[in-house]
Backbone as CSV, one residue per row, in Angstrom:
resi,resn,N_x,N_y,N_z,CA_x,CA_y,CA_z,C_x,C_y,C_z
1,UNK,-9.009,1.415,11.300,-10.239,0.892,11.689,-10.252,-0.507,11.723
2,UNK,-10.882,-1.067,12.794,-10.990,-2.562,12.810,-12.416,-2.874,12.401
3,UNK,-12.477,-3.947,11.559,-13.794,-4.363,10.965,-14.154,-5.626,11.636
4,UNK,-15.417,-5.586,12.033,-16.056,-6.926,12.637,-16.872,-7.647,11.571
5,UNK,-16.348,-8.792,11.192,-16.855,-9.587,10.125,-17.616,-10.761,10.692
6,UNK,-18.032,-10.672,11.883,-18.607,-11.922,12.552,-20.014,-12.207,11.898
7,UNK,-20.716,-11.301,11.367,-21.939,-11.503,10.876,-21.987,-11.682,9.401
8,UNK,-20.889,-11.765,8.697,-20.877,-11.805,7.220,-19.764,-12.838,6.808
9,UNK,-19.780,-13.026,5.488,-18.696,-13.970,4.957,-17.337,-13.044,4.767
10,UNK,-16.327,-13.772,4.897,-14.968,-13.014,4.695,-14.240,-13.918,3.709
11,UNK,-13.610,-13.081,2.694,-12.922,-13.671,1.554,-11.602,-13.131,1.514
12,UNK,-10.615,-13.986,1.104,-9.256,-13.692,1.011,-8.811,-13.876,-0.549
13,UNK,-8.048,-12.980,-1.015,-7.529,-12.953,-2.309,-6.032,-12.390,-2.317
14,UNK,-5.266,-13.249,-2.759,-3.764,-12.933,-2.993,-3.491,-13.151,-4.407
15,UNK,-2.806,-12.022,-4.932,-2.496,-12.011,-6.381,-1.127,-11.503,-6.459
16,UNK,-0.512,-11.845,-7.726,0.782,-11.224,-8.148,0.475,-10.613,-9.554
17,UNK,1.166,-9.355,-9.800,1.092,-8.886,-11.010,2.443,-8.109,-11.392
18,UNK,2.592,-7.996,-12.604,3.862,-7.237,-13.140,3.407,-5.755,-13.513
19,UNK,4.231,-4.879,-12.921,3.984,-3.515,-13.150,4.452,-3.182,-14.614
20,UNK,3.487,-2.449,-15.421,3.865,-2.092,-16.732,5.010,-1.172,-16.799
21,UNK,5.194,-0.259,-15.858,6.298,0.631,-15.699,6.701,0.721,-14.364
22,UNK,7.895,1.118,-14.113,8.415,1.131,-12.680,7.834,2.376,-12.008
23,UNK,7.349,2.151,-10.752,6.822,3.146,-10.076,7.691,3.697,-8.935
24,UNK,7.681,5.111,-8.673,8.448,5.575,-7.716,7.702,5.788,-6.438
25,UNK,8.306,6.247,-5.451,7.577,6.252,-4.117,6.439,7.102,-4.057
26,UNK,6.444,8.254,-4.834,5.328,9.277,-4.871,4.079,8.487,-5.564
27,UNK,4.392,7.773,-6.586,3.318,7.085,-7.391,2.728,5.978,-6.424
28,UNK,3.592,5.244,-5.716,3.129,4.216,-4.755,2.229,4.939,-3.610
29,UNK,2.755,5.943,-3.133,1.936,6.757,-1.993,0.575,7.144,-2.615
30,UNK,0.404,7.572,-3.773,-0.747,8.087,-4.376,-1.749,6.904,-4.582
31,UNK,-1.149,5.717,-4.992,-2.018,4.399,-5.191,-2.423,4.031,-3.803
32,UNK,-1.593,4.129,-2.748,-2.123,3.594,-1.391,-3.106,4.598,-0.912
33,UNK,-2.989,5.854,-1.067,-3.998,6.713,-0.600,-5.335,6.503,-1.071
34,UNK,-5.478,6.212,-2.419,-6.669,5.836,-3.096,-7.179,4.562,-2.732
35,UNK,-6.293,3.535,-2.427,-6.691,2.243,-2.072,-7.156,2.153,-0.649
36,UNK,-6.525,3.034,0.210,-6.996,2.965,1.651,-8.400,3.682,1.900
37,UNK,-8.669,4.733,1.044,-9.991,5.375,1.076,-11.040,4.384,0.579
38,UNK,-10.766,3.689,-0.526,-11.688,2.757,-1.165,-12.032,1.562,-0.245
39,UNK,-10.861,0.945,0.422,-10.920,-0.180,1.254,-11.616,0.151,2.614
40,UNK,-11.408,1.466,3.175,-12.117,1.782,4.347,-13.685,1.681,4.056
41,UNK,-14.083,2.344,2.795,-15.371,2.313,2.506,-16.005,0.939,2.368
42,UNK,-15.134,0.085,1.815,-15.799,-1.318,1.407,-15.310,-2.358,2.494
43,UNK,-14.901,-2.041,3.609,-14.555,-3.026,4.641,-13.425,-4.019,4.240
44,UNK,-12.511,-3.583,3.429,-11.496,-4.344,2.949,-10.030,-4.137,3.623
45,UNK,-9.422,-5.065,4.095,-8.070,-4.989,4.763,-7.024,-5.659,3.833
46,UNK,-5.805,-5.332,4.021,-4.755,-6.002,3.310,-3.441,-5.404,3.359
47,UNK,-2.619,-6.063,2.496,-1.124,-5.656,2.451,-0.769,-5.708,1.063
48,UNK,-0.011,-4.653,0.632,0.628,-4.503,-0.745,2.103,-4.570,-0.504
49,UNK,2.731,-5.408,-1.293,4.129,-5.504,-1.456,4.485,-5.183,-2.823
50,UNK,5.442,-4.160,-2.979,5.895,-3.827,-4.381,7.419,-3.811,-4.425
51,UNK,7.992,-4.685,-5.386,9.442,-4.812,-5.555,9.844,-5.182,-6.925
52,UNK,10.663,-4.504,-7.491,11.306,-4.783,-8.796,10.332,-5.025,-9.836
53,UNK,9.302,-3.973,-9.901,8.174,-4.017,-10.735,7.271,-5.050,-10.710
54,UNK,7.096,-5.648,-9.423,6.215,-6.679,-9.181,5.247,-6.147,-7.917
55,UNK,4.032,-6.519,-8.101,3.066,-6.347,-7.005,2.677,-7.659,-6.429
56,UNK,2.633,-7.777,-5.174,2.034,-8.794,-4.493,1.071,-8.235,-3.480
57,UNK,-0.168,-8.654,-3.481,-1.221,-8.012,-2.699,-2.169,-9.072,-2.107
58,UNK,-2.421,-8.883,-0.694,-3.442,-9.697,-0.061,-4.589,-8.770,0.212
59,UNK,-5.664,-9.211,-0.150,-6.930,-8.420,0.152,-8.010,-9.410,1.052
60,UNK,-8.590,-8.820,1.919,-9.599,-9.589,2.782,-10.802,-8.637,3.046
61,UNK,-11.905,-9.214,2.854,-13.211,-8.524,3.222,-14.304,-9.216,2.645
62,UNK,-15.553,-8.621,2.491,-16.699,-9.229,2.062,-16.481,-9.538,0.526
63,UNK,-16.955,-10.820,0.218,-16.824,-11.451,-1.170,-17.017,-10.438,-2.344
64,UNK,-18.273,-9.682,-2.225,-18.555,-8.795,-3.247,-17.707,-7.580,-3.452
65,UNK,-17.156,-7.054,-2.308,-16.251,-5.960,-2.234,-14.844,-6.470,-2.802
66,UNK,-14.451,-7.565,-2.448,-13.179,-8.050,-2.983,-13.293,-8.292,-4.485
67,UNK,-14.391,-8.862,-5.036,-14.530,-9.027,-6.476,-14.545,-7.620,-7.155
68,UNK,-15.090,-6.651,-6.682,-15.253,-5.282,-7.211,-13.802,-4.727,-7.241
69,UNK,-13.131,-4.932,-6.101,-11.700,-4.331,-5.874,-10.873,-5.053,-6.974
70,UNK,-10.820,-6.289,-7.083,-10.068,-6.996,-8.064,-10.457,-6.762,-9.390
71,UNK,-11.654,-6.397,-9.724,-11.964,-5.870,-10.979,-11.348,-4.572,-11.377
72,UNK,-11.334,-3.684,-10.373,-10.530,-2.417,-10.643,-9.133,-2.644,-10.860
73,UNK,-8.553,-3.561,-10.110,-7.048,-3.867,-10.269,-6.672,-4.477,-11.653
74,UNK,-7.575,-5.450,-12.107,-7.282,-6.024,-13.340,-7.450,-5.052,-14.495
75,UNK,-8.361,-4.028,-14.229,-8.446,-3.009,-15.320,-7.589,-1.793,-15.254
76,UNK,-6.811,-1.834,-14.249,-5.774,-0.743,-14.053,-4.672,-0.865,-15.114
77,UNK,-4.363,-0.051,-15.832,-3.328,-0.142,-16.819,-2.004,-0.296,-16.279
78,UNK,-1.631,-0.023,-14.912,-0.416,-0.151,-14.342,-0.079,-1.605,-14.056
79,UNK,-1.125,-2.537,-14.055,-0.981,-3.819,-13.826,-0.959,-4.614,-15.176
80,UNK,-0.034,-5.767,-15.153,0.005,-6.605,-16.312,0.185,-7.822,-15.676
81,UNK,-0.236,-9.077,-16.562,-0.015,-10.434,-16.141,-0.445,-10.650,-14.636
82,UNK,-1.678,-10.336,-14.471,-2.294,-10.552,-13.130,-2.593,-12.034,-12.811
83,UNK,-2.035,-12.626,-11.774,-2.387,-14.035,-11.533,-2.796,-14.136,-10.049
84,UNK,-3.960,-14.799,-9.964,-4.442,-15.099,-8.448,-3.596,-16.234,-7.908
85,UNK,-3.167,-16.222,-6.668,-2.499,-17.175,-6.059,-3.321,-17.905,-5.045
86,UNK,-4.155,-17.139,-4.222,-5.185,-17.638,-3.213,-6.488,-16.930,-3.539
87,UNK,-7.598,-17.541,-3.579,-8.955,-17.024,-3.888,-9.995,-17.753,-3.278
88,UNK,-10.495,-17.375,-1.902,-11.587,-18.196,-1.330,-11.809,-17.684,-0.040
89,UNK,-12.756,-18.436,0.697,-13.205,-17.862,2.020,-12.068,-18.094,2.963
90,UNK,-12.191,-17.237,4.118,-11.374,-17.366,5.223,-12.055,-17.190,6.450
91,UNK,-11.517,-17.666,7.540,-12.176,-17.469,8.902,-11.883,-16.203,9.505
92,UNK,-10.498,-15.587,9.358,-10.083,-14.406,10.019,-9.262,-13.546,9.051
93,UNK,-9.000,-12.398,9.498,-8.253,-11.386,8.715,-6.807,-11.516,9.223
94,UNK,-5.902,-11.471,8.232,-4.507,-11.483,8.699,-4.121,-9.997,9.123
95,UNK,-4.635,-9.027,8.519,-4.294,-7.681,8.946,-5.510,-6.793,9.253
96,UNK,-6.310,-7.077,10.377,-7.486,-6.377,10.614,-7.524,-4.969,10.842
97,UNK,-6.367,-4.267,11.035,-6.355,-2.841,11.345,-5.811,-2.190,10.112
98,UNK,-5.397,-2.845,9.016,-4.843,-2.069,7.901,-5.743,-2.054,6.708
99,UNK,-6.249,-0.842,6.329,-7.038,-0.708,5.135,-6.126,-1.000,3.978
100,UNK,-4.799,-0.709,4.009,-3.891,-1.242,3.102,-2.367,-1.059,3.481
101,UNK,-1.813,-1.948,4.122,-0.524,-1.866,4.665,0.373,-1.841,3.406
102,UNK,1.641,-1.504,3.603,2.761,-1.439,2.525,4.012,-1.948,2.934
103,UNK,4.699,-2.668,2.176,6.010,-3.131,2.622,6.811,-3.427,1.292
104,UNK,8.085,-3.221,1.487,8.924,-3.679,0.514,9.693,-5.057,1.068
105,UNK,10.287,-5.789,0.229,10.943,-7.001,0.603,11.855,-6.668,1.972
106,UNK,12.468,-5.390,1.902,13.511,-5.036,2.792,12.944,-4.801,4.239
107,UNK,11.614,-4.557,4.108,10.902,-4.278,5.439,10.571,-5.673,6.136
108,UNK,10.687,-6.702,5.489,10.130,-8.016,6.057,11.417,-8.828,6.595
109,UNK,11.108,-9.707,7.638,12.184,-10.593,8.189,12.760,-11.390,7.010
110,UNK,14.059,-11.770,7.169,14.705,-12.376,6.072,13.893,-13.546,5.469
111,UNK,13.364,-14.674,6.249,12.780,-15.733,5.672,11.652,-15.306,4.912
112,UNK,10.821,-14.372,5.145,9.750,-13.935,4.424,10.144,-13.088,3.140
113,UNK,11.214,-12.321,3.345,11.719,-11.524,2.156,12.231,-12.515,1.173
114,UNK,12.984,-13.711,1.480,13.318,-14.481,0.571,12.271,-15.223,-0.134
115,UNK,11.213,-15.630,0.458,10.075,-16.141,-0.250,9.436,-15.240,-1.095
116,UNK,9.195,-13.916,-0.725,8.559,-12.928,-1.664,9.373,-12.666,-2.815
117,UNK,10.794,-12.595,-2.780,11.466,-12.323,-3.889,11.569,-13.429,-4.799
118,UNK,11.332,-14.785,-4.380,11.371,-15.796,-5.107,10.168,-16.145,-6.018
119,UNK,8.981,-15.451,-5.660,7.846,-15.617,-6.365,7.839,-15.173,-7.794
């Protein structure tokens, strides 16, 4: 679903967190299913990257929805050491058609992969 945000504010949040335990693909798929349902309801789009027990996530949407979503993330026992990297208004969405895309560093082009792994 593509969200039209021309009539409302748009907020971007990028954070990194350490997984408290290693997650297998089935656990990631379950997390993504719930996230996609919630994000569709709340007009949030974004991308989740998981590698070596580290989450990096970009979220974009209405400021109130992003705040509620981030509250759920910081309260989730799977996340530890949550750090905001970017948190503020934005003009456009980076991933307007993804309620929650997913990638591992191996899915990314080499320059992007190197940057992600070095965070």
